[in-house]
C-alpha positions in Angstrom: -12.2 2.4 -22.9 -8.4 2.9 -22.7 -6.4 0.8 -20.3 -2.8 -0.3 -19.6 -2.5 -4.1 -19.3 0.4 -6.4 -18.3 2.3 -8.0 -21.2 4.0 -11.0 -19.6 6.4 -11.5 -22.5 8.0 -8.0 -22.3 7.3 -7.3 -18.6 5.9 -4.0 -19.7 2.5 -2.3 -19.7 0.8 -2.2 -23.1 -2.0 0.2 -24.1 -5.2 -1.7 -24.9 -8.8 -0.7 -25.9 -11.5 -2.7 -24.3 -15.3 -2.4 -23.8 -16.5 -0.6 -20.7 -17.1 -3.4 -18.2 -20.6 -3.9 -16.8 -21.3 -4.3 -13.1 -22.8 -7.6 -11.9 -25.1 -8.0 -8.9 -23.8 -6.1 -5.9 -21.1 -4.4 -8.0 -20.6 -0.8 -9.1 -19.1 0.7 -12.3 -16.7 3.5 -11.5 -15.1 6.1 -13.8 -11.5 6.2 -12.6 -10.4 9.6 -11.4 -6.9 8.6 -10.1 -5.0 5.4 -9.5 -1.8 5.1 -7.4 1.1 3.0 -8.5 2.1 0.5 -5.8 5.2 -1.6 -5.5 2.9 -4.6 -5.6 2.1 -3.6 -9.2 5.8 -3.9 -9.9 5.9 -7.4 -8.4 3.0 -8.4 -10.7 4.6 -6.9 -13.7 8.1 -8.3 -13.0 6.7 -11.8 -12.4 7.8 -11.9 -8.7 4.2 -12.7 -7.9 2.8 -15.6 -9.9 0.3 -14.4 -12.6 -3.3 -15.0 -11.8 -4.8 -13.6 -15.0 -3.3 -13.0 -18.4 -3.4 -9.4 -19.6 -4.6 -8.1 -16.3 -5.0 -4.4 -15.8 -3.1 -3.5 -12.6 -3.9 -0.8 -10.1 -5.5 -1.1 -6.6 -5.3 2.4 -5.2 -8.3 3.5 -7.2 -10.3 6.7 -6.7 -13.4 6.6 -8.8 -16.9 8.0 -9.3 -19.9 5.7 -9.3 -21.6 5.9 -12.7 -23.7 2.7 -12.7 -24.8 0.5 -9.8 -25.4 -3.2 -10.6 -28.5 -5.1 -9.6 -29.0 -4.9 -5.9 -26.2 -2.5 -5.3 -27.5 0.3 -3.1 -24.6 1.4 -0.9 -23.4 4.3 -3.1 -25.5 6.7 -5.2 -24.4 7.7 -8.7 -21.8 10.4 -8.5 -20.4 9.3 -5.2 -16.6 9.3 -4.9 -15.2 6.0 -3.5 -12.0 4.2 -3.2 -11.1 0.6 -4.3 -8.4 -1.1 -2.3 -6.3 -4.3 -2.9 -8.8 -6.7 -1.2 -11.6 -6.9 -3.8 -13.7 -9.7 -2.4 -13.5 -12.6 0.1 -15.3 -15.9 0.2 -17.0 -15.1 3.5 -17.2 -18.7 4.7 -13.6 -19.9 5.4 -12.3 -20.1 8.9 -10.5 -16.8 8.5 -13.5 -14.9 7.1 -15.6 -16.1 10.0 -13.1 -15.2 12.7 -12.4 -11.5 11.8 -9.4 -12.3 9.7 -10.8 -11.8 6.2 -7.5 -10.4 5.1 -6.3 -14.1 5.3 -9.2 -15.5 3.3 -8.5 -18.8 1.6 -10.2 -17.7 -1.7 -9.7 -14.0 -2.0 -10.1 -11.7 -5.1 -7.5 -9.0 -5.4 -8.0 -5.8 -7.4 -5.5 -5.5 -10.3 -4.4 -9.1 -9.9 -7.5 -11.4 -10.1 -9.8 -8.8 -11.5 -8.9 -5.7 -13.6 -7.8 -2.7 -11.7 -7.5 1.1 -12.0 -4.9 1.6 -14.8 -8.0 2.3 -17.0 -10.8 4.8 -17.6 -13.4 2.5 -16.0 -13.4 -0.3 -13.4 -15.9 -2.5 -11.7 -15.8 -3.3 -8.0 -17.8 -5.2 -5.3 -19.5 -2.3 -3.5 -19.0 -4.1 -0.1 -15.2 -3.7 -0.4 -15.2 0.0 -1.5 -14.4 2.7 0.9 -16.0 6.1 1.3 -13.3 8.8 1.0 -12.9 12.0 3.0 -13.8 15.1 0.9 -10.9 17.1 2.2 -8.4 15.1 0.1 -8.4 15.5 -3.7 -8.3 12.5 -6.1 -4.6 12.3 -6.7 -3.6 12.7 -3.0 -6.3 10.3 -1.9 -5.1 7.5 -4.2 -2.0 6.4 -2.2 -4.0 6.2 1.0 -5.8 3.1 -0.4 -2.8 0.8 -0.1 0.3 2.6 1.0 -1.8 4.3 3.7 -3.9 1.2 4.6 -1.0 -1.3 4.7 1.1 1.2 6.5 -1.7 1.8 9.1 -2.1 -2.0 9.7 1.7 -2.5 10.0 1.8 0.5 12.4 -0.9 -1.1 14.6 0.7 -4.5 14.6 3.9 -2.8 15.8 2.1 -1.5 18.8 0.6 1.7 17.4 1.2 4.8 19.6 2.6 2.6 22.4 5.9 2.3 20.4 7.6 5.5 21.5 10.6 5.1 19.1 9.7 3.6 15.7 12.0 2.9 12.7 10.8 3.0 9.1 12.8 1.1 6.5 12.4 2.0 2.9 11.1 5.6 2.9 8.6 5.5 0.0 4.9 5.8 -0.3 3.9 3.9 2.8 6.6 5.1 5.1 6.0 8.8 4.3 2.4 8.4 5.3 3.2 6.3 8.5 5.8 8.9 9.4 3.2 11.7 9.5 0.8 9.4 11.5 3.4 8.5 14.0 4.6 12.1 14.5 1.1 13.2 15.0 0.8 10.6 17.8 3.9 11.9 19.5 6.2 9.1 18.4 9.8 9.6 17.5 10.4 8.4 14.0 13.8 7.1 12.7 13.9 6.8 8.9 16.2 4.4 7.0 16.7 5.1 3.3 19.0 3.6 0.6 22.6 4.3 1.5 23.6 7.7 0.3 20.1 8.9 -0.4 20.6 12.3 1.1 17.5 13.8 -0.6 15.3 10.9 0.8 16.7 11.5 4.3 16.0 15.2 4.1 12.5 14.4 2.9 12.0 12.2 6.0 13.2 14.9 8.3 10.9 17.4 6.7 8.0 15.2 7.7 9.1 15.1 11.3 11.6 12.3 11.6 14.0 12.9 14.4 16.8 11.0 12.7 17.4 9.8 9.1 20.2 7.7 7.7 21.1 4.9 5.3 19.9 1.3 5.8 23.6 0.5 6.7 23.5 3.0 9.6 22.6 2.5 13.3 20.1 4.7 15.1 21.4 6.7 18.1 19.4 4.5 20.5 17.4 1.2 20.5 14.0 1.3 18.9 10.7 -0.1 20.2 9.5 -1.2 16.8 10.7 -1.3 13.1 8.5 -1.4 10.0 10.1 -2.6 6.8 8.5 -1.5 3.5 11.4 -2.2 1.2 11.2 -5.7 -0.5 14.8 -6.6 0.7 15.1 -9.6 3.0 18.5 -8.4 4.1 16.8 -5.6 6.0 15.2 -8.1 8.4 18.3 -8.9 10.4 19.4 -5.3 10.1 16.1 -4.1 11.6 16.2 -6.7 14.4 19.6 -5.4 15.4 18.0 -2.0 16.0 15.1 -2.9 18.3 15.3 -3.4 22.0 14.4 -6.6 23.9 10.6 -7.3 23.4 10.7 -5.0 20.3 8.7 -5.8 17.2 9.8 -5.9 13.5 6.9 -5.9 11.0 7.4 -6.7 7.3 4.9 -4.6 5.3 5.2 -6.0 1.8 3.5 -8.8 -0.1 6.8 -9.9 -1.6 10.4 -9.8 -0.2 13.7 -11.3 -1.3 15.0 -14.2 0.8 15.9 -13.4 4.3 19.5 -14.3 5.0 20.6 -16.4 7.9 21.2 -14.4 11.1 22.4 -15.2 14.6 19.7 -16.2 17.1 20.9 -13.4 19.4 19.2 -10.9 17.1 15.8 -12.5 17.8 16.4 -13.6 21.4 15.1 -11.3 24.2 11.5 -11.9 23.1 11.9 -9.8 20.0 9.0 -10.4 17.6 9.1 -10.7 13.8 5.8 -10.7 11.9 4.3 -9.9 8.5 1.3 -7.9 7.3 -1.0 -9.8 4.8 -3.5 -7.6 3.0 -6.1 -5.7 5.1 -9.6 -6.0 6.4 -12.6 -3.8 5.7 -12.4 -2.8 9.3 -8.9 -1.5 8.8 -10.2 0.7 6.0 -13.0 2.1 8.1 -10.7 2.7 11.0 -8.2 4.4 8.8 -10.8 6.7 7.2 -12.1 7.6 10.6 -8.5 8.4 11.7 -8.0 10.7 8.7 -10.8 13.0 10.1 -8.7 13.5 13.3 -5.1 13.3 11.9 -4.8 15.0 8.5 -2.2 13.3 6.4 -0.7 14.9 3.3 0.5 12.5 0.7 3.3 13.7 -1.6 2.6 12.6 -5.2 3.9 12.9 -8.7 1.1 12.6 -11.3 1.4 11.0 -14.8 -1.1 10.6 -17.7 -2.4 7.0 -18.0 -0.4 6.6 -21.2 2.8 7.2 -19.2 2.2 4.3 -16.8 5.5 2.6 -17.8 7.4 5.8 -16.9 5.7 5.9 -13.5 6.6 2.3 -12.9 10.2 2.9 -13.9 10.5 5.9 -11.7 9.2 3.9 -8.7 11.5 1.0 -9.5 14.5 3.3 -9.7 13.7 5.2 -6.5 13.3 8.5 -8.3 10.1 9.4 -6.3 9.6 11.1 -3.0 6.2 9.9 -2.0 4.0 8.1 -4.5 3.2 8.0 -8.3 -0.4 8.5 -9.4 -1.9 7.9 -12.8 -4.6 10.3 -14.0 -6.7 8.9 -16.8 
């Protein structure tokens, strides 16, 4: 099969040909129909996340079709379309797994990091961690929901969900453009923060229902109840804290962020809360899929052939996308 693997020496993706993987017990082999390009893939490729496996095939926003169940795998019939997210397996026995916090598992397996992911024609996954997908969404538009959507959803809930009347979104990319639609559908007022001078990005945010859009160096017209940060820039943390009211919440939604600079205690005082999102649980996935049936979300995507994965990565890194990049093998 064809795949694109990480070359640690060049920090690029290299085309490789490998045997089609075979599913083990409880696993399923999927033919990849689409795979989103996530910023976490950039962190892996750029070495900002320590390598877990040499020559790994990235990709954890995978939409695939079950072609071969492994021994004992019975959850999905052949031909079923399913999604594979970032969390690929947990130990099931650590204190976090046994207390409804499997996203914090001490010995997790991550798709496209510990095991090969979806930048390929075929991929194997643990069927327990796959998600059934709504039929209303085609392959390319469903792919970003499997991380940008899921992580955005978890971050939104940690920020108070619909109880946060005014919500700020920092870094208006794949996750933020999904959360914006979700928040607007819940009657929330969305304030979008983009790169300074990104007029097109600000217009995109307003087209999705944001009541205000400006650069990350701007101040919103009124204090916010919550702020979600999806850009990997630590300098945005004190900036976001400065926009939220007393008892407001700031949630950092990425797996990697540059160092947070020192900031005056006054920005945190007033019972403001600063927290992070770490991965997701299977319950998050099930809740999000159920929500999609009630709140239709339209992802905005740019598709690329698998062979152009480096171009997709470069476009994401340079901020040339409105929405998400998706590979179509």
